[in-house]
C-alpha positions as CSV (number, residue, x, y, z in Angstrom):
1,M,-33.8,-7.1,-172.5
2,S,-33.5,-6.8,-168.9
3,Q,-35.4,-9.8,-168.0
4,L,-37.0,-12.7,-170.3
5,F,-40.4,-14.3,-169.5
6,T,-39.9,-18.0,-169.5
7,P,-43.3,-19.6,-169.4
8,A,-43.7,-23.0,-167.1
9,R,-43.7,-25.5,-169.3
10,T,-40.8,-24.2,-170.9
11,R,-38.3,-23.9,-167.2
12,G,-37.3,-27.0,-166.6
13,F,-36.1,-27.8,-169.9
14,L,-34.1,-24.6,-169.6
15,R,-32.4,-25.0,-166.2
16,A,-31.4,-28.3,-167.2
17,T,-29.9,-26.5,-170.6
18,A,-28.1,-24.0,-168.5
19,A,-26.9,-26.8,-166.1
20,A,-25.1,-28.6,-168.5
21,V,-23.9,-25.6,-170.4
22,A,-22.4,-24.4,-167.1
23,L,-20.7,-27.7,-166.6
24,S,-19.4,-27.5,-170.3
25,S,-17.9,-23.9,-169.5
26,V,-16.3,-25.3,-166.8
27,L,-14.6,-28.8,-168.5
28,L,-13.4,-26.0,-171.7
29,T,-11.7,-23.6,-168.9
30,A,-9.7,-26.5,-167.5
31,A,-9.1,-28.1,-171.0
32,C,-7.8,-24.8,-172.8
33,G,-6.6,-22.4,-169.7
34,A,-7.5,-19.1,-168.6
35,S,-6.0,-17.3,-172.5
36,D,-9.1,-18.7,-174.0
37,D,-11.1,-16.5,-171.7
38,G,-10.1,-13.1,-173.6
39,D,-11.3,-14.8,-176.5
40,R,-15.2,-15.7,-175.4
41,D,-14.9,-12.1,-173.9
42,A,-14.2,-10.7,-177.9
43,K,-17.1,-12.9,-179.4
44,A,-19.4,-11.7,-176.6
45,T,-18.4,-8.6,-177.5
46,A,-18.7,-8.7,-181.1
47,A,-22.2,-10.0,-180.5
48,A,-24.1,-7.4,-179.0
49,P,-26.1,-5.3,-180.9
50,A,-25.1,-2.2,-182.0
51,G,-26.5,0.7,-180.1
52,F,-27.7,-1.4,-177.0
53,P,-28.3,-1.4,-174.1
54,V,-30.7,1.6,-174.5
55,T,-33.0,2.9,-172.0
56,I,-36.3,4.4,-172.4
57,D,-38.7,6.4,-169.8
58,N,-42.2,5.8,-171.0
59,C,-45.2,7.2,-169.5
60,G,-43.3,7.1,-166.1
61,V,-42.0,3.1,-166.6
62,K,-38.2,3.0,-167.5
63,T,-37.2,0.2,-168.9
64,T,-33.5,-0.7,-170.1
65,Y,-33.2,-3.1,-173.0
66,D,-30.1,-5.2,-173.8
67,E,-30.9,-5.9,-177.2
68,P,-34.1,-5.3,-179.1
69,P,-37.5,-7.7,-178.7
70,S,-38.1,-10.5,-180.5
71,R,-41.7,-11.9,-179.4
72,V,-43.9,-8.6,-179.3
73,V,-47.7,-8.4,-179.1
74,T,-49.5,-5.1,-179.6
75,I,-52.8,-4.1,-178.3
76,H,-54.7,-1.8,-180.1
77,Q,-54.4,-1.1,-184.3
78,H,-52.2,2.0,-184.5
79,P,-49.1,0.1,-182.4
80,A,-49.3,-2.9,-185.0
81,E,-49.6,-0.5,-187.8
82,L,-46.4,1.1,-186.8
83,M,-44.6,-2.1,-185.9
84,L,-45.2,-2.8,-189.9
85,A,-44.2,0.0,-191.3
86,L,-41.0,-0.2,-189.4
87,G,-40.9,-3.7,-191.2
88,L,-40.8,-5.3,-187.8
89,K,-43.5,-8.6,-189.3
90,D,-41.1,-10.8,-188.2
91,R,-40.8,-9.9,-184.7
92,M,-44.8,-10.1,-184.0
93,V,-46.5,-12.8,-182.5
94,G,-50.0,-11.5,-181.7
95,T,-52.2,-9.0,-182.3
96,A,-55.6,-7.4,-180.8
97,F,-58.4,-5.2,-181.0
98,P,-58.9,-4.2,-184.5
99,D,-60.9,-1.2,-184.9
100,S,-60.4,0.0,-188.9
101,A,-59.6,-1.0,-191.8
102,V,-56.3,-1.4,-192.3
103,L,-54.0,0.4,-195.0
104,P,-53.9,-1.6,-197.5
105,E,-49.7,-1.7,-198.3
106,L,-50.1,-3.1,-194.9
107,K,-53.0,-5.6,-195.0
108,K,-51.2,-8.9,-195.8
109,D,-48.6,-9.0,-193.2
110,Y,-51.4,-8.0,-191.0
111,E,-53.2,-10.9,-191.6
112,A,-50.3,-13.0,-191.3
113,I,-50.0,-12.4,-187.6
114,P,-51.9,-14.1,-185.1
115,E,-55.0,-12.6,-183.3
116,L,-55.3,-12.8,-180.0
117,A,-58.8,-11.4,-179.4
118,E,-61.2,-8.8,-181.1
119,R,-60.8,-6.6,-177.6
120,E,-58.5,-6.0,-175.3
121,P,-57.7,-9.9,-174.8
122,S,-56.8,-11.8,-171.2
123,F,-53.3,-11.9,-169.2
124,E,-53.5,-15.2,-169.6
125,K,-54.1,-15.2,-173.2
126,I,-51.1,-12.6,-173.7
127,L,-49.2,-15.0,-171.7
128,D,-49.7,-17.6,-174.2
129,A,-47.6,-15.9,-176.9
130,E,-44.7,-16.3,-174.8
131,P,-44.0,-12.4,-175.9
132,D,-41.2,-10.9,-174.1
133,F,-42.6,-7.2,-175.0
134,V,-46.0,-6.2,-174.8
135,Y,-46.9,-2.5,-176.5
136,G,-50.8,-1.1,-176.1
137,G,-52.4,1.5,-177.9
138,Y,-54.9,2.9,-175.2
139,G,-54.6,3.1,-171.8
140,S,-57.1,0.1,-171.3
141,A,-54.4,-2.0,-172.7
142,F,-52.9,-2.0,-169.2
143,A,-56.2,-1.9,-167.4
144,E,-55.0,-3.0,-163.8
145,K,-58.7,-4.2,-163.2
146,E,-58.6,-6.7,-165.9
147,G,-55.3,-7.9,-164.7
148,R,-53.0,-6.1,-167.2
149,S,-51.1,-3.9,-165.3
150,R,-47.9,-3.1,-166.9
151,K,-46.5,-4.1,-162.8
152,A,-48.1,-7.4,-163.7
153,F,-46.2,-8.1,-166.8
154,A,-43.1,-6.7,-165.6
155,D,-43.5,-9.3,-162.6
156,A,-43.7,-11.9,-165.6
157,G,-40.6,-10.9,-166.8
158,I,-42.2,-8.9,-170.0
159,D,-41.4,-5.5,-171.1
160,T,-44.1,-3.2,-171.5
161,Y,-44.5,0.2,-173.9
162,L,-48.1,2.8,-173.5
163,N,-48.4,4.8,-176.8
164,R,-47.8,8.4,-175.4
165,E,-50.5,10.1,-176.2
166,Y,-52.0,8.3,-172.9
167,C,-49.3,9.4,-170.7
168,G,-51.2,12.0,-169.5
169,E,-48.3,14.7,-169.8
170,G,-50.4,17.7,-171.8
171,Q,-51.0,18.4,-175.3
172,V,-50.1,15.8,-178.1
173,T,-49.2,16.9,-181.5
174,M,-47.6,15.7,-184.4
175,K,-44.4,16.0,-182.8
176,D,-45.3,13.0,-180.7
177,T,-46.1,11.2,-183.5
178,Y,-42.4,11.5,-184.9
179,D,-41.0,10.5,-181.8
180,E,-43.2,7.6,-181.1
181,I,-42.0,6.6,-184.3
182,R,-38.4,6.7,-183.8
183,T,-38.7,5.7,-179.6
184,I,-40.0,2.6,-181.2
185,G,-37.1,2.3,-184.1
186,K,-34.6,2.8,-181.2
187,I,-35.7,0.0,-179.3
188,F,-36.0,-2.4,-181.9
189,G,-32.5,-1.0,-183.0
190,V,-33.8,0.1,-186.5
191,P,-33.7,3.9,-186.2
192,E,-32.6,4.6,-189.8
193,R,-35.5,3.0,-190.8
194,A,-37.6,5.2,-188.0
195,D,-35.8,8.6,-189.7
196,K,-37.1,7.2,-193.1
197,L,-40.8,7.0,-192.0
198,V,-40.6,10.1,-190.7
199,T,-39.5,12.0,-193.3
200,D,-42.3,10.7,-195.5
201,L,-44.8,11.5,-193.0
202,Q,-43.4,14.9,-192.4
203,G,-43.4,15.0,-196.2
204,R,-47.2,14.7,-196.3
205,V,-48.3,16.7,-193.8
206,A,-46.4,19.4,-195.4
207,K,-48.1,19.0,-198.6
208,A,-51.3,19.1,-197.0
209,T,-50.9,22.7,-195.1
210,A,-48.9,24.0,-198.1
211,E,-52.6,23.7,-200.1
212,V,-54.5,25.1,-197.3
213,E,-51.9,28.0,-196.2
214,G,-53.8,31.5,-195.8
215,E,-57.3,29.9,-195.8
216,Q,-59.6,31.0,-193.2
217,E,-60.0,28.7,-190.0
218,V,-62.9,26.5,-190.1
219,P,-64.5,25.6,-186.8
220,V,-64.8,21.8,-186.6
221,F,-66.7,19.2,-184.1
222,V,-65.2,16.0,-183.9
223,Y,-68.2,13.4,-183.1
224,D,-67.4,10.2,-181.8
225,S,-70.4,8.8,-180.7
226,G,-73.4,9.4,-178.3
227,D,-76.5,10.4,-178.1
228,K,-77.8,12.1,-174.6
229,S,-74.0,13.9,-174.7
230,A,-71.9,13.9,-177.5
231,F,-68.5,12.0,-176.9
232,T,-65.6,14.5,-178.8
233,A,-61.9,15.0,-179.4
234,G,-60.8,17.4,-176.4
235,G,-57.5,19.4,-176.2
236,K,-55.5,17.4,-175.0
237,G,-55.7,14.6,-178.2
238,L,-53.8,14.5,-181.5
239,G,-56.7,15.7,-183.2
240,T,-56.8,18.8,-182.1
241,D,-53.6,19.5,-183.7
242,L,-54.5,17.3,-186.7
243,I,-57.3,19.8,-187.4
244,R,-55.3,22.7,-186.7
245,L,-52.5,21.6,-189.5
246,A,-55.8,20.9,-191.9
247,G,-56.9,24.7,-191.6
248,G,-59.4,24.0,-189.2
249,K,-59.9,24.9,-185.3
250,N,-61.7,22.2,-182.9
251,V,-64.8,24.2,-181.1
252,F,-63.8,22.0,-177.9
253,A,-59.9,22.5,-177.9
254,D,-60.6,23.9,-174.5
255,L,-61.5,20.7,-173.0
256,D,-58.7,19.4,-171.2
257,E,-58.9,15.9,-172.1
258,V,-58.3,13.4,-174.6
259,F,-61.2,12.6,-174.9
260,G,-64.8,14.0,-173.5
261,D,-68.6,14.4,-172.9
262,V,-70.1,17.4,-173.9
263,S,-73.7,18.7,-174.0
264,W,-75.6,19.3,-177.4
265,E,-76.3,22.8,-176.0
266,Q,-72.4,23.4,-176.3
267,V,-72.3,22.0,-179.6
268,V,-75.2,24.1,-181.2
269,E,-73.6,27.4,-179.2
270,R,-70.1,26.7,-180.8
271,K,-71.5,26.9,-184.3
272,P,-69.2,24.3,-186.1
273,E,-69.1,24.5,-189.7
274,V,-67.9,20.8,-190.4
275,I,-68.4,17.8,-187.9
276,A,-65.3,15.3,-188.2
277,I,-67.1,11.7,-187.5
278,Y,-64.6,9.4,-186.1
279,D,-65.1,5.7,-188.2
280,Y,-64.5,2.2,-186.1
281,A,-65.9,-0.7,-185.0
282,G,-68.2,-1.4,-182.2
283,A,-69.9,2.7,-182.2
284,G,-72.1,2.1,-185.2
285,S,-71.6,3.0,-188.8
286,V,-71.1,6.3,-189.9
287,E,-74.4,6.2,-192.1
288,E,-76.4,5.7,-189.0
289,K,-74.0,8.2,-186.8
290,K,-75.3,10.8,-189.7
291,K,-78.7,9.8,-189.5
292,F,-78.5,10.0,-185.9
293,L,-77.4,14.0,-186.2
294,L,-79.3,15.3,-189.0
295,S,-82.5,13.8,-187.4
296,Q,-81.7,15.7,-184.3
297,T,-84.1,19.0,-184.1
298,A,-81.8,20.8,-181.6
299,L,-79.2,20.7,-184.0
300,A,-81.5,21.8,-186.9
301,D,-79.7,25.7,-187.2
302,V,-75.7,24.3,-186.9
303,P,-74.2,25.0,-190.0
304,A,-72.3,21.8,-190.2
305,I,-76.0,20.0,-189.7
306,R,-78.0,23.1,-192.0
307,N,-75.5,22.5,-194.6
308,K,-74.4,18.8,-194.4
309,R,-71.0,18.7,-194.3
310,F,-69.2,15.8,-192.5
311,V,-66.0,14.5,-193.1
312,V,-65.1,11.0,-192.0
313,L,-61.8,9.8,-190.6
314,P,-60.9,6.1,-189.1
315,L,-59.9,6.5,-185.7
316,T,-56.8,5.0,-186.2
317,A,-56.0,8.0,-188.3
318,T,-56.7,10.1,-185.3
319,L,-54.0,8.4,-183.1
320,V,-50.0,8.7,-182.6
321,G,-49.1,6.5,-185.1
322,I,-48.4,6.5,-189.0
323,R,-51.9,7.2,-190.1
324,S,-52.2,10.7,-188.5
325,A,-50.3,12.2,-191.2
326,Y,-52.8,11.0,-193.7
327,A,-55.5,11.7,-191.6
328,V,-54.2,15.7,-191.7
329,D,-54.9,15.5,-196.5
330,D,-58.6,13.9,-195.9
331,L,-59.2,16.6,-193.2
332,A,-57.8,19.5,-195.6
333,R,-59.6,18.0,-198.4
334,G,-62.4,18.6,-196.7
335,L,-62.5,21.7,-194.5
336,H,-60.6,23.5,-197.7
337,P,-62.0,21.2,-201.0
338,E,-61.8,24.1,-203.4
339,S,-57.8,24.8,-202.3
340,F,-57.8,21.0,-203.9
341,Q,-59.6,21.3,-207.4
């Protein structure tokens, strides 16, 4: 990569090693003559990974990779699952902030990687893992006030990448999921694996959308959390596109945010027929959320509450990552169960 982070405790050793290598090179050149220069250049060229260097512009941060990263820390679960789905377990030296049950087929590999923290780890904790690349799922992965800004990592010689959903560049769709997978595949030198994964996920989505084609759109309210107000999915987040693909319509698609607060009065006015509950650690169980919603007298006449129509989705399934294709199928079955009988 363009830079490589070297922990302080190893720098002295590497300086000494570099000096020894330099001296050996001088002696070898003197002994063998200038004709060997061409051989060394040829070997260096042959050792360069195919497809590199690679330059990526991620959320306005441009990085050139001379070779694939080899020591990766992921912050949040969906980047970790994406890495594992691309067969990159051997590059991963740390994960953090699991918020849902890991996909069964990835569970064993995920649990084999050290967990640095239950939430976002400190800058120092990440440095202890000696990464050359940090992949964040939410903007909070690189929170400046916590000392984890992308600049702080760059100053330490560590490259960073932020999930594109948090670049703030407009509405996110499933295309962003496919682009994210292909970009990570390019950075790690496995574009063929990325293309294969994208093809599989596109097939899952196509199968689900075909089942609900022609069905009337179902108004959907996303309930993430909140009591005095409702924290919900806005129009900029991937959730809105997942609902659309599944044959529904996010009643707060006009909210110009990925997530945001709305009043309960607004929920009543928009008359959702289904409530999609986002499930993740630290925000109350699904049963607690259902109990709360059903107990609110102000919501009694909301069609979704009156008919007790809920769809439960792991939060990680609603984000840019490999789970989103699974979410389309789950949503479609919840919105149009008759289409899957």
